C-alpha positions in Angstrom: 22.9 -62.7 -31.3 21.1 -61.5 -28.3 17.5 -62.2 -27.6 15.6 -59.0 -26.6 12.1 -58.4 -25.3 11.7 -55.4 -27.5 13.9 -53.2 -29.7 13.4 -49.5 -30.2 14.7 -47.8 -33.3 13.0 -44.5 -32.9 10.4 -43.7 -34.1 9.8 -47.5 -34.5 9.3 -50.0 -31.8 9.4 -53.9 -32.3 8.1 -56.3 -29.8 6.3 -59.4 -29.3 4.8 -59.1 -25.7 1.6 -57.2 -25.2 3.3 -55.9 -21.9 5.4 -53.7 -24.2 2.6 -52.1 -26.2 3.1 -48.3 -26.5 0.7 -45.7 -27.5 2.1 -42.3 -28.6 1.4 -40.0 -31.4 5.1 -39.8 -32.4 6.0 -43.5 -32.7 5.0 -46.7 -34.5 5.0 -50.2 -33.2 5.3 -53.6 -34.9 4.2 -56.4 -32.7 3.4 -60.1 -32.5 1.8 -62.0 -29.5 -1.9 -61.7 -30.8 -1.3 -63.6 -34.1 -4.5 -62.2 -35.8 -6.9 -64.1 -38.0 -9.7 -62.8 -40.0 -12.3 -63.9 -42.5 -13.1 -62.7 -46.1 -15.9 -63.7 -48.4 -14.7 -64.9 -51.8 -17.6 -65.7 -53.9 -19.4 -68.6 -52.2 -16.4 -69.5 -50.1 -15.4 -67.9 -46.8 -11.7 -67.8 -46.2 -10.4 -67.6 -42.6 -6.8 -67.0 -42.5 -3.8 -65.2 -41.0 -3.6 -61.5 -41.4 -1.6 -58.3 -40.8 -3.7 -55.7 -38.9 -3.0 -52.0 -39.3 -4.1 -49.7 -36.5 -3.3 -46.0 -35.9 0.2 -46.6 -34.7 0.4 -50.4 -34.7 1.1 -53.2 -37.2 0.1 -56.5 -35.7 1.8 -59.5 -37.4 0.4 -62.9 -37.9 2.1 -66.0 -36.6 4.4 -67.5 -39.1 4.5 -70.9 -37.7 2.3 -73.7 -38.9 1.2 -74.9 -35.4 0.7 -71.5 -33.9 -3.0 -70.6 -33.3 -4.6 -67.2 -34.1 -6.8 -64.7 -32.4 -10.0 -63.6 -34.3 -9.9 -59.8 -34.8 -13.6 -59.8 -34.1 -13.0 -61.2 -30.6 -13.4 -58.9 -27.5 -9.8 -59.8 -26.5 -8.6 -58.3 -29.7 -10.9 -55.4 -29.8 -10.0 -54.4 -26.2 -6.5 -53.5 -27.4 -6.9 -52.4 -30.9 -9.1 -50.4 -33.3 -8.6 -52.2 -36.8 -8.2 -49.7 -39.6 -7.1 -52.1 -42.5 -6.5 -55.8 -42.9 -4.1 -57.6 -45.1 -5.1 -61.4 -45.2 -2.4 -63.9 -46.3 -3.3 -67.2 -48.0 -1.4 -69.4 -50.6 1.1 -66.8 -51.6 -1.6 -64.2 -52.1 -2.5 -61.0 -50.1 -5.9 -59.4 -49.9 -6.3 -55.9 -48.7 -9.6 -55.2 -47.0 -11.3 -52.9 -44.5 -12.8 -54.3 -41.3 -16.5 -54.8 -41.0 
């Protein structure tokens, strides 16, 4: 195989680097790099875990590695790039769908 910085399969764009972020009405993008994390209240417990973030034309994927950190979706660094519309939190083989605060 060959390593690519990004792959375009119109109308879908796949990339890892934030240098390749696109923003058009006619295309969608799946990207990594940010490795989002979010929190959800489950009864008395607060779960902070990896998540997929859905924005208007973007799906941001979490890290899949054990040692890779994560960027809090409430951080200014994350909010500077994306307006979160939906969250899908992943933990112990379960997925929770929630809306951002």
